[in-house]
PDB file of N, CA, C and O in Angstrom:
ATOM      1  N   CYS A   1      25.150 -56.973  18.927  1.00  0.00           N
ATOM      2  CA  CYS A   1      24.202 -57.049  17.826  1.00  0.00           C
ATOM      3  C   CYS A   1      24.995 -56.626  16.578  1.00  0.00           C
ATOM      4  O   CYS A   1      25.938 -55.839  16.649  1.00  0.00           O
ATOM      5  N   ARG A   2      24.580 -57.171  15.459  1.00  0.00           N
ATOM      6  CA  ARG A   2      25.161 -56.827  14.131  1.00  0.00           C
ATOM      7  C   ARG A   2      24.037 -56.533  13.149  1.00  0.00           C
ATOM      8  O   ARG A   2      22.922 -57.032  13.306  1.00  0.00           O
ATOM      9  N   SER A   3      24.321 -55.750  12.170  1.00  0.00           N
ATOM     10  CA  SER A   3      23.339 -55.466  11.099  1.00  0.00           C
ATOM     11  C   SER A   3      23.047 -56.666  10.207  1.00  0.00           C
ATOM     12  O   SER A   3      23.915 -57.436   9.797  1.00  0.00           O
ATOM     13  N   TYR A   4      21.766 -56.752   9.947  1.00  0.00           N
ATOM     14  CA  TYR A   4      21.377 -57.774   9.008  1.00  0.00           C
ATOM     15  C   TYR A   4      21.557 -57.310   7.633  1.00  0.00           C
ATOM     16  O   TYR A   4      21.115 -56.205   7.320  1.00  0.00           O
ATOM     17  N   ASP A   5      22.174 -58.058   6.767  1.00  0.00           N
ATOM     18  CA  ASP A   5      22.492 -57.653   5.373  1.00  0.00           C
ATOM     19  C   ASP A   5      21.407 -58.120   4.430  1.00  0.00           C
ATOM     20  O   ASP A   5      21.447 -59.252   3.949  1.00  0.00           O
ATOM     21  N   GLU A   6      20.400 -57.231   4.147  1.00  0.00           N
ATOM     22  CA  GLU A   6      19.310 -57.630   3.195  1.00  0.00           C
ATOM     23  C   GLU A   6      19.805 -57.949   1.878  1.00  0.00           C
ATOM     24  O   GLU A   6      19.241 -58.813   1.207  1.00  0.00           O
ATOM     25  N   CYS A   7      20.896 -57.269   1.418  1.00  0.00           N
ATOM     26  CA  CYS A   7      21.349 -57.473   0.058  1.00  0.00           C
ATOM     27  C   CYS A   7      21.895 -58.888  -0.109  1.00  0.00           C
ATOM     28  O   CYS A   7      21.522 -59.588  -1.051  1.00  0.00           O
ATOM     29  N   SER A   8      22.761 -59.307   0.780  1.00  0.00           N
ATOM     30  CA  SER A   8      23.353 -60.639   0.676  1.00  0.00           C
ATOM     31  C   SER A   8      22.298 -61.780   0.923  1.00  0.00           C
ATOM     32  O   SER A   8      22.366 -62.856   0.329  1.00  0.00           O
ATOM     33  N   ALA A   9      21.361 -61.487   1.800  1.00  0.00           N
ATOM     34  CA  ALA A   9      20.330 -62.418   2.084  1.00  0.00           C
ATOM     35  C   ALA A   9      19.231 -62.503   1.007  1.00  0.00           C
ATOM     36  O   ALA A   9      18.367 -63.379   1.007  1.00  0.00           O
ATOM     37  N   ASN A  10      19.339 -61.469   0.041  1.00  0.00           N
ATOM     38  CA  ASN A  10      18.379 -61.373  -1.032  1.00  0.00           C
ATOM     39  C   ASN A  10      16.925 -61.189  -0.530  1.00  0.00           C
ATOM     40  O   ASN A  10      15.985 -61.752  -1.090  1.00  0.00           O
ATOM     41  N   THR A  11      16.778 -60.396   0.528  1.00  0.00           N
ATOM     42  CA  THR A  11      15.468 -60.039   1.037  1.00  0.00           C
ATOM     43  C   THR A  11      15.118 -58.658   0.779  1.00  0.00           C
ATOM     44  O   THR A  11      14.116 -58.172   1.305  1.00  0.00           O
ATOM     45  N   HIS A  12      15.903 -57.958  -0.026  1.00  0.00           N
ATOM     46  CA  HIS A  12      15.682 -56.499  -0.384  1.00  0.00           C
ATOM     47  C   HIS A  12      14.527 -56.464  -1.438  1.00  0.00           C
ATOM     48  O   HIS A  12      14.058 -57.498  -1.915  1.00  0.00           O
ATOM     49  N   THR A  13      14.108 -55.242  -1.764  1.00  0.00           N
ATOM     50  CA  THR A  13      13.071 -55.078  -2.783  1.00  0.00           C
ATOM     51  C   THR A  13      13.581 -54.230  -3.952  1.00  0.00           C
ATOM     52  O   THR A  13      12.797 -53.636  -4.691  1.00  0.00           O
ATOM     53  N   CYS A  14      14.914 -54.185  -4.108  1.00  0.00           N
ATOM     54  CA  CYS A  14      15.516 -53.421  -5.236  1.00  0.00           C
ATOM     55  C   CYS A  14      15.275 -54.087  -6.573  1.00  0.00           C
ATOM     56  O   CYS A  14      15.300 -55.317  -6.599  1.00  0.00           O
ATOM     57  N   THR A  15      15.057 -53.447  -7.626  1.00  0.00           N
ATOM     58  CA  THR A  15      14.909 -53.994  -8.900  1.00  0.00           C
ATOM     59  C   THR A  15      16.314 -54.182  -9.542  1.00  0.00           C
ATOM     60  O   THR A  15      16.505 -55.045 -10.398  1.00  0.00           O
ATOM     61  N   GLU A  16      17.267 -53.365  -9.112  1.00  0.00           N
ATOM     62  CA  GLU A  16      18.636 -53.543  -9.652  1.00  0.00           C
ATOM     63  C   GLU A  16      19.692 -53.705  -8.524  1.00  0.00           C
ATOM     64  O   GLU A  16      19.813 -54.786  -7.948  1.00  0.00           O
ATOM     65  N   THR A  17      20.428 -52.664  -8.223  1.00  0.00           N
ATOM     66  CA  THR A  17      21.507 -52.837  -7.292  1.00  0.00           C
ATOM     67  C   THR A  17      21.170 -52.446  -5.891  1.00  0.00           C
ATOM     68  O   THR A  17      20.602 -51.387  -5.623  1.00  0.00           O
ATOM     69  N   CYS A  18      21.547 -53.355  -4.982  1.00  0.00           N
ATOM     70  CA  CYS A  18      21.280 -53.187  -3.534  1.00  0.00           C
ATOM     71  C   CYS A  18      22.582 -52.939  -2.862  1.00  0.00           C
ATOM     72  O   CYS A  18      23.551 -53.659  -3.107  1.00  0.00           O
ATOM     73  N   THR A  19      22.646 -51.901  -1.985  1.00  0.00           N
ATOM     74  CA  THR A  19      23.828 -51.602  -1.188  1.00  0.00           C
ATOM     75  C   THR A  19      23.371 -51.672   0.302  1.00  0.00           C
ATOM     76  O   THR A  19      22.424 -51.009   0.725  1.00  0.00           O
ATOM     77  N   ASP A  20      24.093 -52.503   1.048  1.00  0.00           N
ATOM     78  CA  ASP A  20      23.768 -52.649   2.427  1.00  0.00           C
ATOM     79  C   ASP A  20      24.203 -51.432   3.264  1.00  0.00           C
ATOM     80  O   ASP A  20      25.293 -50.902   3.045  1.00  0.00           O
ATOM     81  N   THR A  21      23.373 -50.983   4.213  1.00  0.00           N
ATOM     82  CA  THR A  21      23.718 -49.906   5.120  1.00  0.00           C
ATOM     83  C   THR A  21      23.437 -50.487   6.477  1.00  0.00           C
ATOM     84  O   THR A  21      22.845 -51.560   6.602  1.00  0.00           O
ATOM     85  N   VAL A  22      23.889 -49.731   7.550  1.00  0.00           N
ATOM     86  CA  VAL A  22      23.582 -50.135   8.934  1.00  0.00           C
ATOM     87  C   VAL A  22      22.057 -50.103   9.175  1.00  0.00           C
ATOM     88  O   VAL A  22      21.436 -49.041   9.134  1.00  0.00           O
ATOM     89  N   GLY A  23      21.494 -51.239   9.416  1.00  0.00           N
ATOM     90  CA  GLY A  23      20.095 -51.310   9.772  1.00  0.00           C
ATOM     91  C   GLY A  23      19.135 -51.275   8.540  1.00  0.00           C
ATOM     92  O   GLY A  23      17.924 -51.357   8.743  1.00  0.00           O
ATOM     93  N   SER A  24      19.618 -51.159   7.290  1.00  0.00           N
ATOM     94  CA  SER A  24      18.765 -51.047   6.163  1.00  0.00           C
ATOM     95  C   SER A  24      19.509 -51.325   4.868  1.00  0.00           C
ATOM     96  O   SER A  24      20.515 -52.034   4.900  1.00  0.00           O
ATOM     97  N   PHE A  25      19.065 -50.801   3.727  1.00  0.00           N
ATOM     98  CA  PHE A  25      19.703 -50.900   2.451  1.00  0.00           C
ATOM     99  C   PHE A  25      19.296 -49.742   1.588  1.00  0.00           C
ATOM    100  O   PHE A  25      18.347 -49.021   1.895  1.00  0.00           O
ATOM    101  N   VAL A  26      20.018 -49.568   0.506  1.00  0.00           N
ATOM    102  CA  VAL A  26      19.711 -48.514  -0.471  1.00  0.00           C
ATOM    103  C   VAL A  26      19.723 -49.135  -1.839  1.00  0.00           C
ATOM    104  O   VAL A  26      20.588 -49.948  -2.164  1.00  0.00           O
ATOM    105  N   CYS A  27      18.742 -48.740  -2.649  1.00  0.00           N
ATOM    106  CA  CYS A  27      18.663 -49.226  -3.994  1.00  0.00           C
ATOM    107  C   CYS A  27      19.265 -48.177  -4.910  1.00  0.00           C
ATOM    108  O   CYS A  27      19.142 -46.981  -4.647  1.00  0.00           O
ATOM    109  N   THR A  28      19.937 -48.624  -6.021  1.00  0.00           N
ATOM    110  CA  THR A  28      20.436 -47.789  -7.036  1.00  0.00           C
ATOM    111  C   THR A  28      20.221 -48.460  -8.448  1.00  0.00           C
ATOM    112  O   THR A  28      19.940 -49.653  -8.563  1.00  0.00           O
ATOM    113  N   CYS A  29      20.366 -47.650  -9.445  1.00  0.00           N
ATOM    114  CA  CYS A  29      20.213 -48.225 -10.849  1.00  0.00           C
ATOM    115  C   CYS A  29      21.590 -48.178 -11.531  1.00  0.00           C
ATOM    116  O   CYS A  29      22.308 -47.179 -11.572  1.00  0.00           O
ATOM    117  N   SER A  30      21.863 -49.360 -12.052  1.00  0.00           N
ATOM    118  CA  SER A  30      23.190 -49.399 -12.786  1.00  0.00           C
ATOM    119  C   SER A  30      23.094 -49.356 -14.233  1.00  0.00           C
ATOM    120  O   SER A  30      24.105 -49.247 -14.927  1.00  0.00           O
ATOM    121  N   THR A  31      21.857 -49.441 -14.751  1.00  0.00           N
ATOM    122  CA  THR A  31      21.660 -49.377 -16.198  1.00  0.00           C
ATOM    123  C   THR A  31      21.638 -47.969 -16.658  1.00  0.00           C
ATOM    124  O   THR A  31      20.879 -47.169 -16.111  1.00  0.00           O
ATOM    125  N   PRO A  32      22.459 -47.596 -17.675  1.00  0.00           N
ATOM    126  CA  PRO A  32      22.519 -46.219 -18.174  1.00  0.00           C
ATOM    127  C   PRO A  32      21.108 -45.712 -18.566  1.00  0.00           C
ATOM    128  O   PRO A  32      20.288 -46.474 -19.079  1.00  0.00           O
ATOM    129  N   LEU A  33      20.849 -44.427 -18.317  1.00  0.00           N
ATOM    130  CA  LEU A  33      19.629 -43.801 -18.563  1.00  0.00           C
ATOM    131  C   LEU A  33      18.407 -44.254 -17.730  1.00  0.00           C
ATOM    132  O   LEU A  33      17.263 -43.975 -18.088  1.00  0.00           O
ATOM    133  N   TYR A  34      18.670 -44.941 -16.642  1.00  0.00           N
ATOM    134  CA  TYR A  34      17.561 -45.344 -15.789  1.00  0.00           C
ATOM    135  C   TYR A  34      17.864 -44.680 -14.443  1.00  0.00           C
ATOM    136  O   TYR A  34      19.009 -44.601 -14.000  1.00  0.00           O
ATOM    137  N   THR A  35      16.746 -44.190 -13.793  1.00  0.00           N
ATOM    138  CA  THR A  35      16.838 -43.564 -12.504  1.00  0.00           C
ATOM    139  C   THR A  35      15.938 -44.213 -11.513  1.00  0.00           C
ATOM    140  O   THR A  35      15.043 -44.974 -11.882  1.00  0.00           O
ATOM    141  N   LEU A  36      16.150 -43.937 -10.294  1.00  0.00           N
ATOM    142  CA  LEU A  36      15.360 -44.566  -9.219  1.00  0.00           C
ATOM    143  C   LEU A  36      14.009 -43.842  -9.187  1.00  0.00           C
ATOM    144  O   LEU A  36      13.935 -42.614  -9.153  1.00  0.00           O
ATOM    145  N   ASP A  37      12.883 -44.703  -9.202  1.00  0.00           N
ATOM    146  CA  ASP A  37      11.541 -44.129  -9.132  1.00  0.00           C
ATOM    147  C   ASP A  37      11.235 -43.557  -7.772  1.00  0.00           C
ATOM    148  O   ASP A  37      12.041 -43.632  -6.844  1.00  0.00           O
ATOM    149  N   ALA A  38      10.053 -42.983  -7.673  1.00  0.00           N
ATOM    150  CA  ALA A  38       9.678 -42.405  -6.348  1.00  0.00           C
ATOM    151  C   ALA A  38       9.527 -43.407  -5.266  1.00  0.00           C
ATOM    152  O   ALA A  38       9.604 -43.053  -4.090  1.00  0.00           O
ATOM    153  N   ASP A  39       9.311 -44.674  -5.615  1.00  0.00           N
ATOM    154  CA  ASP A  39       9.196 -45.688  -4.604  1.00  0.00           C
ATOM    155  C   ASP A  39      10.583 -46.128  -3.983  1.00  0.00           C
ATOM    156  O   ASP A  39      10.671 -46.943  -3.065  1.00  0.00           O
ATOM    157  N   LYS A  40      11.662 -45.495  -4.587  1.00  0.00           N
ATOM    158  CA  LYS A  40      13.061 -45.741  -4.004  1.00  0.00           C
ATOM    159  C   LYS A  40      13.487 -47.230  -4.241  1.00  0.00           C
ATOM    160  O   LYS A  40      14.465 -47.651  -3.623  1.00  0.00           O
ATOM    161  N   ARG A  41      12.834 -48.021  -5.069  1.00  0.00           N
ATOM    162  CA  ARG A  41      13.165 -49.403  -5.264  1.00  0.00           C
ATOM    163  C   ARG A  41      13.266 -49.703  -6.708  1.00  0.00           C
ATOM    164  O   ARG A  41      14.139 -50.471  -7.112  1.00  0.00           O
ATOM    165  N   SER A  42      12.406 -49.129  -7.522  1.00  0.00           N
ATOM    166  CA  SER A  42      12.278 -49.508  -9.008  1.00  0.00           C
ATOM    167  C   SER A  42      13.152 -48.541  -9.844  1.00  0.00           C
ATOM    168  O   SER A  42      13.298 -47.352  -9.561  1.00  0.00           O
ATOM    169  N   CYS A  43      13.691 -49.137 -10.851  1.00  0.00           N
ATOM    170  CA  CYS A  43      14.482 -48.257 -11.874  1.00  0.00           C
ATOM    171  C   CYS A  43      13.557 -48.074 -13.051  1.00  0.00           C
ATOM    172  O   CYS A  43      12.939 -49.012 -13.555  1.00  0.00           O
ATOM    173  N   VAL A  44      13.490 -46.852 -13.459  1.00  0.00           N
ATOM    174  CA  VAL A  44      12.646 -46.490 -14.630  1.00  0.00           C
ATOM    175  C   VAL A  44      13.457 -45.724 -15.659  1.00  0.00           C
ATOM    176  O   VAL A  44      14.381 -44.981 -15.328  1.00  0.00           O
ATOM    177  N   TYR A  45      13.095 -45.919 -16.886  1.00  0.00           N
ATOM    178  CA  TYR A  45      13.815 -45.235 -18.019  1.00  0.00           C
ATOM    179  C   TYR A  45      13.631 -43.760 -17.865  1.00  0.00           C
ATOM    180  O   TYR A  45      12.524 -43.256 -17.675  1.00  0.00           O
ATOM    181  N   ASP A  46      14.802 -43.046 -17.956  1.00  0.00           N
ATOM    182  CA  ASP A  46      14.742 -41.551 -17.887  1.00  0.00           C
ATOM    183  C   ASP A  46      15.160 -41.044 -19.186  1.00  0.00           C
ATOM    184  O   ASP A  46      16.333 -40.727 -19.385  1.00  0.00           O
ATOM    185  N   GLY A  47      14.204 -40.945 -20.132  1.00  0.00           N
ATOM    186  CA  GLY A  47      14.512 -40.490 -21.501  1.00  0.00           C
ATOM    187  C   GLY A  47      14.721 -38.944 -21.480  1.00  0.00           C
ATOM    188  O   GLY A  47      15.169 -38.388 -22.482  1.00  0.00           O
ATOM    189  N   CYS A  48      14.408 -38.250 -20.370  1.00  0.00           N
ATOM    190  CA  CYS A  48      14.555 -36.856 -20.300  1.00  0.00           C
ATOM    191  C   CYS A  48      15.951 -36.453 -19.792  1.00  0.00           C
ATOM    192  O   CYS A  48      16.305 -35.275 -19.852  1.00  0.00           O
ATOM    193  N   SER A  49      16.710 -37.369 -19.314  1.00  0.00           N
ATOM    194  CA  SER A  49      18.042 -37.041 -18.858  1.00  0.00           C
ATOM    195  C   SER A  49      18.959 -36.629 -20.008  1.00  0.00           C
ATOM    196  O   SER A  49      18.768 -37.051 -21.148  1.00  0.00           O
ATOM    197  N   GLU A  50      19.933 -35.819 -19.701  1.00  0.00           N
ATOM    198  CA  GLU A  50      20.919 -35.408 -20.696  1.00  0.00           C
ATOM    199  C   GLU A  50      21.565 -36.612 -21.355  1.00  0.00           C
ATOM    200  O   GLU A  50      22.115 -37.476 -20.671  1.00  0.00           O
ATOM    201  N   GLY A  51      21.503 -36.676 -22.660  1.00  0.00           N
ATOM    202  CA  GLY A  51      22.122 -37.781 -23.361  1.00  0.00           C
ATOM    203  C   GLY A  51      21.050 -38.838 -23.676  1.00  0.00           C
ATOM    204  O   GLY A  51      21.313 -39.801 -24.396  1.00  0.00           O
ATOM    205  N   GLY A  52      19.857 -38.649 -23.135  1.00  0.00           N
ATOM    206  CA  GLY A  52      18.735 -39.626 -23.424  1.00  0.00           C
ATOM    207  C   GLY A  52      18.364 -39.552 -24.907  1.00  0.00           C
ATOM    208  O   GLY A  52      18.761 -38.635 -25.625  1.00  0.00           O
ATOM    209  N   ARG A  53      17.622 -40.507 -25.320  1.00  0.00           N
ATOM    210  CA  ARG A  53      17.222 -40.538 -26.721  1.00  0.00           C
ATOM    211  C   ARG A  53      16.437 -39.322 -27.155  1.00  0.00           C
ATOM    212  O   ARG A  53      16.492 -38.915 -28.315  1.00  0.00           O
ATOM    213  N   ASN A  54      15.715 -38.752 -26.229  1.00  0.00           N
ATOM    214  CA  ASN A  54      14.825 -37.632 -26.496  1.00  0.00           C
ATOM    215  C   ASN A  54      15.436 -36.317 -26.273  1.00  0.00           C
ATOM    216  O   ASN A  54      14.702 -35.347 -26.081  1.00  0.00           O
ATOM    217  N   SER A  55      16.702 -36.196 -26.281  1.00  0.00           N
ATOM    218  CA  SER A  55      17.300 -34.860 -26.068  1.00  0.00           C
ATOM    219  C   SER A  55      16.834 -33.914 -27.255  1.00  0.00           C
ATOM    220  O   SER A  55      17.264 -32.764 -27.348  1.00  0.00           O
ATOM    221  N   ILE A  56      15.946 -34.448 -28.142  1.00  0.00           N
ATOM    222  CA  ILE A  56      15.364 -33.663 -29.194  1.00  0.00           C
ATOM    223  C   ILE A  56      14.291 -32.741 -28.617  1.00  0.00           C
ATOM    224  O   ILE A  56      13.939 -31.768 -29.284  1.00  0.00           O
ATOM    225  N   CYS A  57      13.745 -32.985 -27.411  1.00  0.00           N
ATOM    226  CA  CYS A  57      12.783 -32.076 -26.822  1.00  0.00           C
ATOM    227  C   CYS A  57      13.472 -30.782 -26.585  1.00  0.00           C
ATOM    228  O   CYS A  57      14.521 -30.725 -25.942  1.00  0.00           O
ATOM    229  N   LYS A  58      12.878 -29.725 -27.110  1.00  0.00           N
ATOM    230  CA  LYS A  58      13.451 -28.404 -27.013  1.00  0.00           C
ATOM    231  C   LYS A  58      12.986 -27.629 -25.779  1.00  0.00           C
ATOM    232  O   LYS A  58      13.687 -26.747 -25.285  1.00  0.00           O
ATOM    233  N   GLU A  59      11.787 -27.975 -25.290  1.00  0.00           N
ATOM    234  CA  GLU A  59      11.231 -27.261 -24.150  1.00  0.00           C
ATOM    235  C   GLU A  59      10.936 -28.090 -22.983  1.00  0.00           C
ATOM    236  O   GLU A  59      11.707 -28.092 -22.023  1.00  0.00           O
ATOM    237  N   THR A  60       9.839 -28.815 -23.003  1.00  0.00           N
ATOM    238  CA  THR A  60       9.457 -29.600 -21.817  1.00  0.00           C
ATOM    239  C   THR A  60       9.479 -31.068 -22.168  1.00  0.00           C
ATOM    240  O   THR A  60       8.949 -31.493 -23.194  1.00  0.00           O
ATOM    241  N   CYS A  61      10.111 -31.839 -21.282  1.00  0.00           N
ATOM    242  CA  CYS A  61      10.187 -33.313 -21.502  1.00  0.00           C
ATOM    243  C   CYS A  61       9.624 -33.940 -20.173  1.00  0.00           C
ATOM    244  O   CYS A  61       9.986 -33.558 -19.060  1.00  0.00           O
ATOM    245  N   THR A  62       8.741 -34.897 -20.386  1.00  0.00           N
ATOM    246  CA  THR A  62       8.110 -35.588 -19.334  1.00  0.00           C
ATOM    247  C   THR A  62       8.353 -37.077 -19.499  1.00  0.00           C
ATOM    248  O   THR A  62       8.022 -37.629 -20.548  1.00  0.00           O
ATOM    249  N   ASN A  63       8.940 -37.777 -18.466  1.00  0.00           N
ATOM    250  CA  ASN A  63       9.044 -39.257 -18.577  1.00  0.00           C
ATOM    251  C   ASN A  63       7.650 -39.863 -18.384  1.00  0.00           C
ATOM    252  O   ASN A  63       6.856 -39.380 -17.577  1.00  0.00           O
ATOM    253  N   THR A  64       7.361 -40.963 -19.164  1.00  0.00           N
ATOM    254  CA  THR A  64       6.168 -41.658 -18.999  1.00  0.00           C
ATOM    255  C   THR A  64       6.497 -43.128 -18.820  1.00  0.00           C
ATOM    256  O   THR A  64       7.656 -43.504 -18.994  1.00  0.00           O
ATOM    257  N   SER A  65       5.548 -43.972 -18.483  1.00  0.00           N
ATOM    258  CA  SER A  65       5.798 -45.364 -18.219  1.00  0.00           C
ATOM    259  C   SER A  65       6.273 -46.025 -19.470  1.00  0.00           C
ATOM    260  O   SER A  65       6.847 -47.111 -19.397  1.00  0.00           O
ATOM    261  N   PHE A  66       6.068 -45.432 -20.615  1.00  0.00           N
ATOM    262  CA  PHE A  66       6.445 -46.107 -21.871  1.00  0.00           C
ATOM    263  C   PHE A  66       7.557 -45.328 -22.657  1.00  0.00           C
ATOM    264  O   PHE A  66       7.829 -45.676 -23.806  1.00  0.00           O
ATOM    265  N   GLY A  67       8.165 -44.340 -22.090  1.00  0.00           N
ATOM    266  CA  GLY A  67       9.247 -43.596 -22.648  1.00  0.00           C
ATOM    267  C   GLY A  67       9.284 -42.186 -22.247  1.00  0.00           C
ATOM    268  O   GLY A  67       9.667 -41.886 -21.117  1.00  0.00           O
ATOM    269  N   PHE A  68       8.886 -41.235 -23.158  1.00  0.00           N
ATOM    270  CA  PHE A  68       8.879 -39.798 -22.810  1.00  0.00           C
ATOM    271  C   PHE A  68       7.959 -39.130 -23.710  1.00  0.00           C
ATOM    272  O   PHE A  68       7.531 -39.708 -24.709  1.00  0.00           O
ATOM    273  N   GLN A  69       7.606 -37.853 -23.385  1.00  0.00           N
ATOM    274  CA  GLN A  69       6.741 -37.049 -24.179  1.00  0.00           C
ATOM    275  C   GLN A  69       7.305 -35.576 -24.132  1.00  0.00           C
ATOM    276  O   GLN A  69       7.637 -34.996 -23.099  1.00  0.00           O
ATOM    277  N   CYS A  70       7.363 -35.065 -25.399  1.00  0.00           N
ATOM    278  CA  CYS A  70       7.784 -33.669 -25.476  1.00  0.00           C
ATOM    279  C   CYS A  70       6.515 -32.731 -25.471  1.00  0.00           C
ATOM    280  O   CYS A  70       5.430 -33.102 -25.917  1.00  0.00           O
ATOM    281  N   ALA A  71       6.738 -31.524 -24.947  1.00  0.00           N
ATOM    282  CA  ALA A  71       5.601 -30.591 -24.916  1.00  0.00           C
ATOM    283  C   ALA A  71       6.237 -29.150 -25.156  1.00  0.00           C
ATOM    284  O   ALA A  71       7.433 -28.918 -24.982  1.00  0.00           O
ATOM    285  N   CYS A  72       5.359 -28.268 -25.551  1.00  0.00           N
ATOM    286  CA  CYS A  72       5.728 -26.860 -25.723  1.00  0.00           C
ATOM    287  C   CYS A  72       4.993 -25.915 -24.765  1.00  0.00           C
ATOM    288  O   CYS A  72       3.930 -26.232 -24.231  1.00  0.00           O
ATOM    289  N   THR A  73       5.597 -24.754 -24.576  1.00  0.00           N
ATOM    290  CA  THR A  73       4.959 -23.796 -23.700  1.00  0.00           C
ATOM    291  C   THR A  73       3.810 -23.174 -24.480  1.00  0.00           C
ATOM    292  O   THR A  73       3.755 -23.322 -25.701  1.00  0.00           O
ATOM    293  N   ASP A  74       2.847 -22.449 -23.780  1.00  0.00           N
ATOM    294  CA  ASP A  74       1.680 -21.927 -24.422  1.00  0.00           C
ATOM    295  C   ASP A  74       2.061 -21.025 -25.578  1.00  0.00           C
ATOM    296  O   ASP A  74       3.029 -20.268 -25.495  1.00  0.00           O
ATOM    297  N   GLY A  75       1.290 -21.108 -26.667  1.00  0.00           N
ATOM    298  CA  GLY A  75       1.608 -20.299 -27.808  1.00  0.00           C
ATOM    299  C   GLY A  75       2.484 -21.055 -28.880  1.00  0.00           C
ATOM    300  O   GLY A  75       2.647 -20.564 -29.996  1.00  0.00           O
ATOM    301  N   PHE A  76       3.013 -22.196 -28.536  1.00  0.00           N
ATOM    302  CA  PHE A  76       3.835 -22.960 -29.441  1.00  0.00           C
ATOM    303  C   PHE A  76       3.246 -24.361 -29.642  1.00  0.00           C
ATOM    304  O   PHE A  76       2.430 -24.814 -28.839  1.00  0.00           O
ATOM    305  N   GLU A  77       3.656 -25.035 -30.703  1.00  0.00           N
ATOM    306  CA  GLU A  77       3.158 -26.376 -30.961  1.00  0.00           C
ATOM    307  C   GLU A  77       4.346 -27.227 -31.420  1.00  0.00           C
ATOM    308  O   GLU A  77       5.338 -26.720 -31.944  1.00  0.00           O
ATOM    309  N   LEU A  78       4.207 -28.543 -31.204  1.00  0.00           N
ATOM    310  CA  LEU A  78       5.353 -29.442 -31.620  1.00  0.00           C
ATOM    311  C   LEU A  78       5.514 -29.382 -33.079  1.00  0.00           C
ATOM    312  O   LEU A  78       4.514 -29.319 -33.794  1.00  0.00           O
ATOM    313  N   ALA A  79       6.687 -29.396 -33.569  1.00  0.00           N
ATOM    314  CA  ALA A  79       7.021 -29.510 -34.996  1.00  0.00           C
ATOM    315  C   ALA A  79       6.785 -30.919 -35.435  1.00  0.00           C
ATOM    316  O   ALA A  79       6.969 -31.847 -34.648  1.00  0.00           O
ATOM    317  N   PRO A  80       6.367 -31.121 -36.717  1.00  0.00           N
ATOM    318  CA  PRO A  80       6.179 -32.479 -37.191  1.00  0.00           C
ATOM    319  C   PRO A  80       7.480 -33.292 -37.256  1.00  0.00           C
ATOM    320  O   PRO A  80       7.459 -34.461 -37.642  1.00  0.00           O
TER     321      PRO A  80
END
């Protein structure tokens, strides 16, 4: 028996890069500032990563489906 290559056969479910492994495949993201989502197939923008556009967030950064959101700890508020 030999391993089926889902990547070469284009039967994988990766949104970007597919790497064949024995008996399966692994998805990765090749676009800068994108990371693998929880589904392990989709690449999503990671504006909270170091070097991301929003490195202006001083305290808490949360990725959203449309970018990112900065937040402050209790007792503080976002500067205009």
